[in-house]
Backbone and ligand atoms as CSV (ligand in chain L), in Angstrom:
chain,resi,resn,atom,element,x,y,z
A,1,UNK,N,N,0.843,-1.196,0.000
A,1,UNK,CA,C,0.000,0.000,0.000
A,1,UNK,C,C,0.882,1.251,0.000
A,2,UNK,N,N,0.456,2.217,-0.777
A,2,UNK,CA,C,1.172,3.495,-0.800
A,2,UNK,C,C,0.356,4.547,-0.041
A,3,UNK,N,N,1.065,5.379,0.718
A,3,UNK,CA,C,0.412,6.533,1.346
A,3,UNK,C,C,1.209,7.775,0.977
A,4,UNK,N,N,0.518,8.920,0.896
A,4,UNK,CA,C,1.244,10.139,0.555
A,4,UNK,C,C,1.132,11.165,1.674
A,5,UNK,N,N,2.237,11.916,1.814
A,5,UNK,CA,C,2.335,12.952,2.851
A,5,UNK,C,C,1.770,14.263,2.330
A,6,UNK,N,N,2.176,14.631,1.099
A,6,UNK,CA,C,1.683,15.858,0.464
A,6,UNK,C,C,2.020,15.807,-1.024
A,7,UNK,N,N,1.706,16.865,-1.721
A,7,UNK,CA,C,2.031,16.937,-3.150
A,7,UNK,C,C,2.247,18.397,-3.524
A,8,UNK,N,N,2.893,18.606,-4.677
A,8,UNK,CA,C,3.194,19.971,-5.096
A,8,UNK,C,C,3.430,19.982,-6.608
A,9,UNK,N,N,3.230,21.133,-7.211
A,9,UNK,CA,C,3.606,21.297,-8.615
A,9,UNK,C,C,5.057,21.768,-8.635
A,10,UNK,N,N,5.891,21.039,-9.384
A,10,UNK,CA,C,7.318,21.359,-9.407
A,10,UNK,C,C,7.805,21.421,-10.863
A,11,UNK,N,N,8.941,22.079,-11.048
A,11,UNK,CA,C,9.441,22.302,-12.412
A,11,UNK,C,C,10.830,21.719,-12.636
A,12,UNK,N,N,11.488,21.268,-11.572
A,12,UNK,CA,C,12.877,20.840,-11.716
A,12,UNK,C,C,13.092,19.340,-11.553
A,13,UNK,N,N,12.149,18.614,-10.991
A,13,UNK,CA,C,12.372,17.185,-10.746
A,13,UNK,C,C,12.447,16.382,-12.039
A,14,UNK,N,N,11.631,16.776,-13.048
A,14,UNK,CA,C,11.669,16.110,-14.353
A,14,UNK,C,C,11.883,17.193,-15.417
A,15,UNK,N,N,13.011,17.149,-16.149
A,15,UNK,CA,C,13.296,18.193,-17.151
A,15,UNK,C,C,12.192,18.301,-18.199
A,16,UNK,N,N,11.844,19.521,-18.559
A,16,UNK,CA,C,10.860,19.842,-19.613
A,16,UNK,C,C,9.422,19.505,-19.240
A,17,UNK,N,N,9.161,19.125,-18.005
A,17,UNK,CA,C,7.800,18.770,-17.605
A,17,UNK,C,C,7.336,19.660,-16.451
A,18,UNK,N,N,6.028,19.912,-16.448
A,18,UNK,CA,C,5.390,20.510,-15.268
A,18,UNK,C,C,4.821,19.334,-14.488
A,19,UNK,N,N,5.370,19.117,-13.330
A,19,UNK,CA,C,5.157,17.838,-12.649
A,19,UNK,C,C,4.373,17.997,-11.355
A,20,UNK,N,N,3.384,17.148,-11.208
A,20,UNK,CA,C,2.724,16.991,-9.914
A,20,UNK,C,C,3.513,15.931,-9.153
A,21,UNK,N,N,4.273,16.366,-8.158
A,21,UNK,CA,C,5.120,15.451,-7.395
A,21,UNK,C,C,4.371,15.033,-6.135
A,22,UNK,N,N,4.187,13.716,-5.989
A,22,UNK,CA,C,3.450,13.185,-4.842
A,22,UNK,C,C,4.446,12.492,-3.922
A,23,UNK,N,N,4.581,12.995,-2.701
A,23,UNK,CA,C,5.573,12.473,-1.760
A,23,UNK,C,C,5.002,11.296,-0.975
A,24,UNK,N,N,5.577,10.119,-1.220
A,24,UNK,CA,C,5.110,8.871,-0.619
A,24,UNK,C,C,5.871,8.606,0.688
A,25,UNK,N,N,5.132,8.152,1.691
A,25,UNK,CA,C,5.728,7.889,3.010
A,25,UNK,C,C,6.160,6.424,3.143
A,26,UNK,N,N,6.593,6.087,4.372
A,26,UNK,CA,C,7.033,4.719,4.708
A,26,UNK,C,C,8.245,4.306,3.873
A,27,UNK,N,N,9.149,5.262,3.627
A,27,UNK,CA,C,10.360,4.966,2.852
A,27,UNK,C,C,11.241,3.990,3.636
A,28,UNK,N,N,11.607,2.870,3.031
A,28,UNK,CA,C,12.403,1.860,3.746
A,28,UNK,C,C,13.910,2.062,3.601
A,29,UNK,N,N,14.330,3.086,2.851
A,29,UNK,CA,C,15.735,3.127,2.431
A,29,UNK,C,C,16.707,3.653,3.488
A,30,UNK,N,N,16.244,4.555,4.326
A,30,UNK,CA,C,17.072,5.060,5.440
A,30,UNK,C,C,18.436,5.575,4.975
A,31,UNK,N,N,18.483,6.338,3.921
A,31,UNK,CA,C,19.753,6.905,3.457
A,31,UNK,C,C,20.314,7.812,4.557
A,32,UNK,N,N,21.580,7.645,4.934
A,32,UNK,CA,C,22.173,8.570,5.896
A,32,UNK,C,C,22.105,10.001,5.349
A,33,UNK,N,N,21.844,10.950,6.222
A,33,UNK,CA,C,21.749,12.375,5.862
A,33,UNK,C,C,20.541,12.675,4.946
A,34,UNK,N,N,19.536,11.828,4.981
A,34,UNK,CA,C,18.298,12.080,4.228
A,34,UNK,C,C,17.730,13.438,4.610
A,35,UNK,N,N,17.307,14.193,3.585
A,35,UNK,CA,C,16.719,15.514,3.836
A,35,UNK,C,C,15.209,15.429,4.063
A,36,UNK,N,N,14.650,14.243,3.976
A,36,UNK,CA,C,13.189,14.094,4.060
A,36,UNK,C,C,12.808,12.993,5.034
A,37,UNK,N,N,13.370,13.033,6.235
A,37,UNK,CA,C,13.115,11.947,7.193
A,37,UNK,C,C,11.640,11.872,7.596
A,38,UNK,N,N,10.892,12.945,7.339
A,38,UNK,CA,C,9.446,12.891,7.626
A,38,UNK,C,C,8.753,11.852,6.742
A,39,UNK,N,N,9.431,11.428,5.689
A,39,UNK,CA,C,8.845,10.416,4.805
A,39,UNK,C,C,9.165,8.990,5.265
A,40,UNK,N,N,9.890,8.851,6.362
A,40,UNK,CA,C,10.219,7.514,6.856
A,40,UNK,C,C,9.030,6.868,7.576
A,41,UNK,N,N,8.170,7.706,8.173
A,41,UNK,CA,C,7.063,7.163,8.971
A,41,UNK,C,C,5.923,6.666,8.079
A,42,UNK,N,N,5.200,5.691,8.604
A,42,UNK,CA,C,4.049,5.123,7.892
A,42,UNK,C,C,2.826,5.977,8.202
A,43,UNK,N,N,2.770,7.142,7.561
A,43,UNK,CA,C,1.674,8.090,7.821
A,43,UNK,C,C,1.099,8.566,6.486
A,44,UNK,N,N,0.012,9.312,6.576
A,44,UNK,CA,C,-0.559,9.918,5.376
A,44,UNK,C,C,-1.804,9.210,4.891
A,45,UNK,N,N,-2.312,9.699,3.780
A,45,UNK,CA,C,-3.529,9.156,3.177
A,45,UNK,C,C,-3.153,8.163,2.081
A,46,UNK,N,N,-3.991,7.173,1.829
A,46,UNK,CA,C,-3.693,6.209,0.767
A,46,UNK,C,C,-3.525,6.895,-0.591
A,47,UNK,N,N,-2.485,6.511,-1.316
A,47,UNK,CA,C,-2.336,6.994,-2.698
A,47,UNK,C,C,-2.990,5.944,-3.585
A,48,UNK,N,N,-4.278,6.113,-3.772
A,48,UNK,CA,C,-5.063,5.161,-4.560
A,48,UNK,C,C,-5.865,5.926,-5.617
A,49,UNK,N,N,-6.693,5.211,-6.347
A,49,UNK,CA,C,-7.451,5.836,-7.428
A,49,UNK,C,C,-8.335,6.973,-6.908
A,50,UNK,N,N,-8.969,6.738,-5.769
A,50,UNK,CA,C,-9.898,7.734,-5.242
A,50,UNK,C,C,-9.177,9.052,-4.921
A,51,UNK,N,N,-8.088,8.968,-4.154
A,51,UNK,CA,C,-7.402,10.200,-3.758
A,51,UNK,C,C,-6.618,10.826,-4.907
A,52,UNK,N,N,-6.028,9.991,-5.746
A,52,UNK,CA,C,-5.327,10.549,-6.914
A,52,UNK,C,C,-6.332,11.262,-7.825
A,53,UNK,N,N,-7.525,10.686,-7.936
A,53,UNK,CA,C,-8.559,11.316,-8.757
A,53,UNK,C,C,-8.972,12.675,-8.225
A,54,UNK,N,N,-9.058,12.792,-6.921
A,54,UNK,CA,C,-9.421,14.081,-6.317
A,54,UNK,C,C,-8.344,15.130,-6.645
A,55,UNK,N,N,-7.089,14.722,-6.541
A,55,UNK,CA,C,-5.983,15.661,-6.824
A,55,UNK,C,C,-5.965,16.024,-8.313
A,56,UNK,N,N,-6.072,15.013,-9.171
A,56,UNK,CA,C,-5.988,15.255,-10.621
A,56,UNK,C,C,-7.160,16.090,-11.117
A,57,UNK,N,N,-8.286,16.001,-10.458
A,57,UNK,CA,C,-9.448,16.802,-10.862
A,57,UNK,C,C,-9.088,18.296,-10.859
A,58,UNK,N,N,-8.302,18.675,-9.886
A,58,UNK,CA,C,-7.912,20.092,-9.768
A,58,UNK,C,C,-6.710,20.449,-10.641
A,59,UNK,N,N,-5.803,19.485,-10.861
A,59,UNK,CA,C,-4.505,19.851,-11.443
A,59,UNK,C,C,-4.224,19.289,-12.834
A,60,UNK,N,N,-5.085,18.417,-13.363
A,60,UNK,CA,C,-4.738,17.753,-14.630
A,60,UNK,C,C,-4.385,18.751,-15.730
A,61,UNK,N,N,-5.144,19.828,-15.833
A,61,UNK,CA,C,-4.919,20.781,-16.921
A,61,UNK,C,C,-3.613,21.556,-16.755
A,62,UNK,N,N,-3.114,21.622,-15.537
A,62,UNK,CA,C,-1.933,22.438,-15.255
A,62,UNK,C,C,-0.626,21.674,-15.394
A,63,UNK,N,N,-0.696,20.351,-15.523
A,63,UNK,CA,C,0.535,19.558,-15.470
A,63,UNK,C,C,0.712,18.707,-16.732
A,64,UNK,N,N,1.949,18.248,-16.922
A,64,UNK,CA,C,2.218,17.308,-18.022
A,64,UNK,C,C,2.654,15.943,-17.496
A,65,UNK,N,N,2.922,15.879,-16.201
A,65,UNK,CA,C,3.532,14.668,-15.649
A,65,UNK,C,C,3.133,14.506,-14.182
A,66,UNK,N,N,2.954,13.269,-13.762
A,66,UNK,CA,C,2.804,12.958,-12.335
A,66,UNK,C,C,4.028,12.158,-11.929
A,67,UNK,N,N,4.705,12.567,-10.868
A,67,UNK,CA,C,5.856,11.794,-10.408
A,67,UNK,C,C,5.600,11.252,-9.014
A,68,UNK,N,N,5.736,9.947,-8.893
A,68,UNK,CA,C,5.565,9.272,-7.613
A,68,UNK,C,C,6.928,9.311,-6.920
A,69,UNK,N,N,7.022,10.122,-5.867
A,69,UNK,CA,C,8.302,10.364,-5.201
A,69,UNK,C,C,8.431,9.386,-4.024
A,70,UNK,N,N,9.008,8.224,-4.295
A,70,UNK,CA,C,9.107,7.178,-3.285
A,70,UNK,C,C,8.166,6.037,-3.622
A,71,UNK,N,N,8.047,5.118,-2.665
A,71,UNK,CA,C,7.197,3.946,-2.900
A,71,UNK,C,C,8.002,2.667,-2.963
A,72,UNK,N,N,9.255,2.714,-2.511
A,72,UNK,CA,C,10.071,1.495,-2.515
A,72,UNK,C,C,9.543,0.438,-1.551
A,73,UNK,N,N,8.621,0.811,-0.685
A,73,UNK,CA,C,7.986,-0.174,0.200
A,73,UNK,C,C,6.988,-1.051,-0.564
A,74,UNK,N,N,6.558,-0.610,-1.751
A,74,UNK,CA,C,5.559,-1.375,-2.500
A,74,UNK,C,C,5.655,-1.058,-4.005
A,75,UNK,N,N,6.732,-1.506,-4.649
A,75,UNK,CA,C,6.929,-1.176,-6.075
A,75,UNK,C,C,5.819,-1.693,-6.983
A,76,UNK,N,N,5.213,-2.839,-6.613
A,76,UNK,CA,C,4.129,-3.353,-7.461
A,76,UNK,C,C,2.947,-2.399,-7.475
A,77,UNK,N,N,2.709,-1.750,-6.352
A,77,UNK,CA,C,1.625,-0.775,-6.293
A,77,UNK,C,C,2.008,0.498,-7.054
A,78,UNK,N,N,3.287,0.861,-7.014
A,78,UNK,CA,C,3.757,1.984,-7.844
A,78,UNK,C,C,3.473,1.679,-9.312
A,79,UNK,N,N,3.804,0.461,-9.715
A,79,UNK,CA,C,3.592,0.056,-11.108
A,79,UNK,C,C,2.106,0.091,-11.472
A,80,UNK,N,N,1.276,-0.396,-10.573
A,80,UNK,CA,C,-0.165,-0.437,-10.825
A,80,UNK,C,C,-0.741,0.984,-10.924
A,81,UNK,N,N,-0.337,1.846,-10.014
A,81,UNK,CA,C,-0.858,3.224,-10.047
A,81,UNK,C,C,-0.336,3.978,-11.274
A,82,UNK,N,N,0.905,3.698,-11.666
A,82,UNK,CA,C,1.455,4.350,-12.858
A,82,UNK,C,C,0.626,3.977,-14.084
A,83,UNK,N,N,0.318,2.692,-14.214
A,83,UNK,CA,C,-0.492,2.227,-15.345
A,83,UNK,C,C,-1.868,2.903,-15.326
A,84,UNK,N,N,-2.462,2.975,-14.161
A,84,UNK,CA,C,-3.794,3.576,-14.029
A,84,UNK,C,C,-3.752,5.079,-14.377
A,85,UNK,N,N,-2.744,5.771,-13.885
A,85,UNK,CA,C,-2.631,7.217,-14.167
A,85,UNK,C,C,-2.509,7.467,-15.667
A,86,UNK,N,N,-1.679,6.659,-16.313
A,86,UNK,CA,C,-1.463,6.812,-17.754
A,86,UNK,C,C,-2.753,6.556,-18.533
A,87,UNK,N,N,-3.411,5.445,-18.213
A,87,UNK,CA,C,-4.622,5.080,-18.943
A,87,UNK,C,C,-5.767,6.050,-18.665
A,88,UNK,N,N,-5.898,6.485,-17.435
A,88,UNK,CA,C,-7.056,7.288,-17.038
A,88,UNK,C,C,-6.905,8.747,-17.431
A,89,UNK,N,N,-5.687,9.275,-17.329
A,89,UNK,CA,C,-5.488,10.714,-17.530
A,89,UNK,C,C,-4.598,11.053,-18.708
A,90,UNK,N,N,-4.001,10.052,-19.355
A,90,UNK,CA,C,-3.126,10.339,-20.482
A,90,UNK,C,C,-1.953,11.228,-20.106
A,91,UNK,N,N,-1.510,11.078,-18.879
A,91,UNK,CA,C,-0.434,11.922,-18.373
A,91,UNK,C,C,0.878,11.126,-18.385
A,92,UNK,N,N,1.998,11.846,-18.493
A,92,UNK,CA,C,3.285,11.163,-18.335
A,92,UNK,C,C,3.469,10.807,-16.860
A,93,UNK,N,N,4.235,9.748,-16.630
A,93,UNK,CA,C,4.414,9.286,-15.241
A,93,UNK,C,C,5.899,9.078,-14.951
A,94,UNK,N,N,6.328,9.604,-13.830
A,94,UNK,CA,C,7.696,9.398,-13.362
A,94,UNK,C,C,7.702,8.688,-12.026
A,95,UNK,N,N,8.845,8.089,-11.723
A,95,UNK,CA,C,9.004,7.452,-10.408
A,95,UNK,C,C,10.388,7.758,-9.878
A,96,UNK,N,N,10.463,8.237,-8.636
A,96,UNK,CA,C,11.726,8.438,-7.944
A,96,UNK,C,C,11.902,7.297,-6.949
A,97,UNK,N,N,12.814,6.388,-7.271
A,97,UNK,CA,C,13.142,5.282,-6.372
A,97,UNK,C,C,14.496,5.552,-5.724
A,98,UNK,N,N,14.629,5.127,-4.475
A,98,UNK,CA,C,15.910,5.280,-3.789
A,98,UNK,C,C,16.745,4.008,-3.808
A,99,UNK,N,N,16.319,3.024,-4.582
A,99,UNK,CA,C,17.064,1.765,-4.680
A,99,UNK,C,C,18.188,1.880,-5.711
A,100,UNK,N,N,19.149,0.968,-5.571
A,100,UNK,CA,C,20.289,0.934,-6.504
A,100,UNK,C,C,19.874,0.434,-7.878
A,101,UNK,N,N,18.887,-0.456,-7.895
A,101,UNK,CA,C,18.459,-1.072,-9.157
A,101,UNK,C,C,16.936,-1.032,-9.236
A,102,UNK,N,N,16.445,-1.254,-10.435
A,102,UNK,CA,C,15.002,-1.242,-10.651
A,102,UNK,C,C,14.358,-2.451,-9.971
A,103,UNK,N,N,13.269,-2.185,-9.270
A,103,UNK,CA,C,12.608,-3.246,-8.505
A,103,UNK,C,C,11.897,-4.242,-9.421
A,104,UNK,N,N,11.753,-5.465,-8.924
A,104,UNK,CA,C,10.922,-6.452,-9.610
A,104,UNK,C,C,9.489,-5.939,-9.663
A,105,UNK,N,N,8.799,-6.265,-10.728
A,105,UNK,CA,C,7.387,-5.873,-10.823
A,105,UNK,C,C,7.164,-4.551,-11.519
A,106,UNK,N,N,8.242,-3.851,-11.840
A,106,UNK,CA,C,8.103,-2.578,-12.553
A,106,UNK,C,C,8.119,-2.849,-14.061
A,107,UNK,N,N,7.069,-2.400,-14.736
A,107,UNK,CA,C,6.982,-2.534,-16.201
A,107,UNK,C,C,7.271,-1.163,-16.812
A,108,UNK,N,N,8.334,-1.096,-17.587
A,108,UNK,CA,C,8.775,0.208,-18.098
A,108,UNK,C,C,7.714,0.880,-18.966
A,109,UNK,N,N,6.839,0.109,-19.582
A,109,UNK,CA,C,5.802,0.702,-20.444
A,109,UNK,C,C,4.881,1.639,-19.675
A,110,UNK,N,N,4.843,1.502,-18.356
A,110,UNK,CA,C,3.955,2.342,-17.549
A,110,UNK,C,C,4.601,3.650,-17.116
A,111,UNK,N,N,5.843,3.859,-17.529
A,111,UNK,CA,C,6.586,5.029,-17.048
A,111,UNK,C,C,7.226,5.791,-18.213
A,112,UNK,N,N,7.397,7.085,-17.996
A,112,UNK,CA,C,8.129,7.940,-18.934
A,112,UNK,C,C,9.496,8.318,-18.377
A,113,UNK,N,N,9.599,8.319,-17.054
A,113,UNK,CA,C,10.856,8.679,-16.385
A,113,UNK,C,C,10.999,7.812,-15.140
A,114,UNK,N,N,12.235,7.363,-14.895
A,114,UNK,CA,C,12.512,6.667,-13.638
A,114,UNK,C,C,13.859,7.130,-13.120
A,115,UNK,N,N,13.857,7.535,-11.846
A,115,UNK,CA,C,15.113,7.889,-11.187
A,115,UNK,C,C,15.446,6.777,-10.205
A,116,UNK,N,N,16.672,6.320,-10.227
A,116,UNK,CA,C,17.096,5.325,-9.241
A,116,UNK,C,C,18.367,5.792,-8.541
A,117,UNK,N,N,18.603,5.207,-7.375
A,117,UNK,CA,C,19.810,5.514,-6.613
A,117,UNK,C,C,19.482,6.151,-5.279
A,118,UNK,N,N,20.127,5.645,-4.214
A,118,UNK,CA,C,19.954,6.265,-2.893
A,118,UNK,C,C,20.684,7.600,-2.828
A,119,UNK,N,N,20.349,8.391,-1.835
A,119,UNK,CA,C,21.078,9.639,-1.605
A,119,UNK,C,C,22.351,9.330,-0.832
A,120,UNK,N,N,23.488,9.688,-1.416
A,120,UNK,CA,C,24.785,9.531,-0.751
A,120,UNK,C,C,25.403,10.916,-0.665
A,121,UNK,N,N,25.513,11.407,0.574
A,121,UNK,CA,C,25.894,12.810,0.763
A,121,UNK,C,C,27.213,13.150,0.073
A,122,UNK,N,N,28.188,12.257,0.140
A,122,UNK,CA,C,29.510,12.544,-0.419
A,122,UNK,C,C,29.470,12.695,-1.943
A,123,UNK,N,N,28.469,12.081,-2.571
A,123,UNK,CA,C,28.364,12.139,-4.035
A,123,UNK,C,C,27.386,13.202,-4.506
A,124,UNK,N,N,26.468,13.562,-3.639
A,124,UNK,CA,C,25.557,14.663,-3.947
A,124,UNK,C,C,24.283,14.230,-4.661
A,125,UNK,N,N,23.407,15.201,-4.823
A,125,UNK,CA,C,22.104,14.962,-5.444
A,125,UNK,C,C,22.250,14.931,-6.968
A,126,UNK,N,N,21.120,14.797,-7.644
A,126,UNK,CA,C,21.122,14.775,-9.113
A,126,UNK,C,C,21.783,16.009,-9.720
A,127,UNK,N,N,21.796,17.109,-8.978
A,127,UNK,CA,C,22.358,18.352,-9.520
A,127,UNK,C,C,23.888,18.335,-9.570
A,128,UNK,N,N,24.504,17.361,-8.894
A,128,UNK,CA,C,25.970,17.289,-8.857
A,128,UNK,C,C,26.490,16.281,-9.885
A,129,UNK,N,N,27.541,16.668,-10.576
A,129,UNK,CA,C,28.120,15.766,-11.582
A,129,UNK,C,C,28.666,14.482,-10.963
A,130,UNK,N,N,28.962,14.521,-9.675
A,130,UNK,CA,C,29.518,13.354,-8.985
A,130,UNK,C,C,28.433,12.380,-8.522
A,131,UNK,N,N,27.184,12.721,-8.732
A,131,UNK,CA,C,26.087,11.928,-8.149
A,131,UNK,C,C,26.093,10.472,-8.609
A,132,UNK,N,N,25.658,9.612,-7.712
A,132,UNK,CA,C,25.430,8.202,-8.050
A,132,UNK,C,C,24.031,7.985,-8.617
A,133,UNK,N,N,23.146,8.974,-8.443
A,133,UNK,CA,C,21.758,8.804,-8.872
A,133,UNK,C,C,21.634,9.027,-10.374
A,134,UNK,N,N,20.645,8.385,-10.968
A,134,UNK,CA,C,20.427,8.501,-12.411
A,134,UNK,C,C,18.954,8.707,-12.711
A,135,UNK,N,N,18.677,9.650,-13.621
A,135,UNK,CA,C,17.312,9.808,-14.121
A,135,UNK,C,C,17.286,9.295,-15.558
A,136,UNK,N,N,16.391,8.356,-15.801
A,136,UNK,CA,C,16.242,7.773,-17.134
A,136,UNK,C,C,14.929,8.213,-17.757
A,137,UNK,N,N,14.994,8.538,-19.041
A,137,UNK,CA,C,13.796,8.713,-19.848
A,137,UNK,C,C,13.512,7.360,-20.487
A,138,UNK,N,N,12.254,6.922,-20.404
A,138,UNK,CA,C,11.899,5.633,-21.000
A,138,UNK,C,C,11.441,5.889,-22.435
A,139,UNK,N,N,12.151,5.319,-23.369
A,139,UNK,CA,C,11.875,5.546,-24.789
A,139,UNK,C,C,10.773,4.610,-25.277
A,140,UNK,N,N,10.145,4.943,-26.417
A,140,UNK,CA,C,9.034,4.111,-26.918
A,140,UNK,C,C,9.406,2.640,-27.109
A,141,UNK,N,N,10.673,2.357,-27.419
A,141,UNK,CA,C,11.064,0.955,-27.611
A,141,UNK,C,C,11.449,0.272,-26.291
A,142,UNK,N,N,11.240,0.968,-25.173
A,142,UNK,CA,C,11.506,0.367,-23.868
A,142,UNK,C,C,12.922,0.570,-23.368
A,143,UNK,N,N,13.769,1.166,-24.215
A,143,UNK,CA,C,15.134,1.414,-23.763
A,143,UNK,C,C,15.150,2.608,-22.798
A,144,UNK,N,N,16.194,2.658,-21.995
A,144,UNK,CA,C,16.339,3.752,-21.040
A,144,UNK,C,C,17.433,4.711,-21.502
A,145,UNK,N,N,17.103,5.982,-21.576
A,145,UNK,CA,C,18.099,6.997,-21.919
A,145,UNK,C,C,18.475,7.765,-20.651
A,146,UNK,N,N,19.744,7.767,-20.337
A,146,UNK,CA,C,20.221,8.474,-19.146
A,146,UNK,C,C,20.210,9.986,-19.421
A,147,UNK,N,N,19.330,10.703,-18.729
A,147,UNK,CA,C,19.246,12.165,-18.930
A,147,UNK,C,C,19.666,12.924,-17.666
A,148,UNK,N,N,20.453,12.261,-16.836
A,148,UNK,CA,C,20.912,12.903,-15.600
A,148,UNK,C,C,21.646,14.213,-15.883
A,149,UNK,N,N,22.345,14.262,-17.002
A,149,UNK,CA,C,23.128,15.464,-17.343
A,149,UNK,C,C,22.261,16.709,-17.454
A,150,UNK,N,N,20.967,16.528,-17.666
A,150,UNK,CA,C,20.071,17.684,-17.800
A,150,UNK,C,C,19.982,18.506,-16.504
A,151,UNK,N,N,20.388,17.904,-15.409
A,151,UNK,CA,C,20.371,18.633,-14.138
A,151,UNK,C,C,21.639,19.459,-13.930
A,152,UNK,N,N,22.653,19.207,-14.754
A,152,UNK,CA,C,23.939,19.851,-14.534
A,152,UNK,C,C,24.044,21.120,-15.320
A,153,UNK,N,N,24.396,22.197,-14.632
A,153,UNK,CA,C,24.564,23.475,-15.304
A,153,UNK,C,C,25.861,23.440,-16.105
A,154,UNK,N,N,25.806,23.994,-17.314
A,154,UNK,CA,C,27.022,23.991,-18.141
A,154,UNK,C,C,27.877,25.218,-17.800
L,1,SF4,S1,S,15.114,7.355,-0.551
L,1,SF4,FE1,FE,14.825,9.580,-0.246
L,1,SF4,S2,S,13.323,9.752,1.448
L,1,SF4,FE2,FE,14.104,7.648,1.459
L,1,SF4,S3,S,15.799,7.700,2.936
L,1,SF4,FE3,FE,16.692,8.009,0.891
L,1,SF4,S4,S,16.791,10.241,0.638
L,1,SF4,FE4,FE,15.367,9.811,2.341
């Protein structure tokens, strides 16, 4: 089960997209120096069709993408909700995972963007060239294009 703490319209998490970022709780990753420890607790409202529908009713016209920020506690549910969001709203879907590798049960056809990698303070966030994290664009043929460089200022 996925629960969400809050959501916001953001412009930097996914390049070229206006994104509704939904912050999922019960994060199991426990990255040292995490900036979002409030997401470690099992709190919030269910991120299901009913609540996502209420949010999208207000914001669908304003956004191009929904990004599920977290959900490593239940990747199969992330996959299911991604498929539902795409089919129901025709919106692009992103997922921010803190795992090193893509979880079992994730079908790339349900996603347009996937970020993987835990936060490692010494290597920095996506904005740092030294980062271990990667943001992939999922191409129509199912291949992954690494677009992490889009976060780096030239
Ligand atoms: S994945 Fe994100 S929220 Fe979870 S512990 Fe790591 S930095 Fe914090």
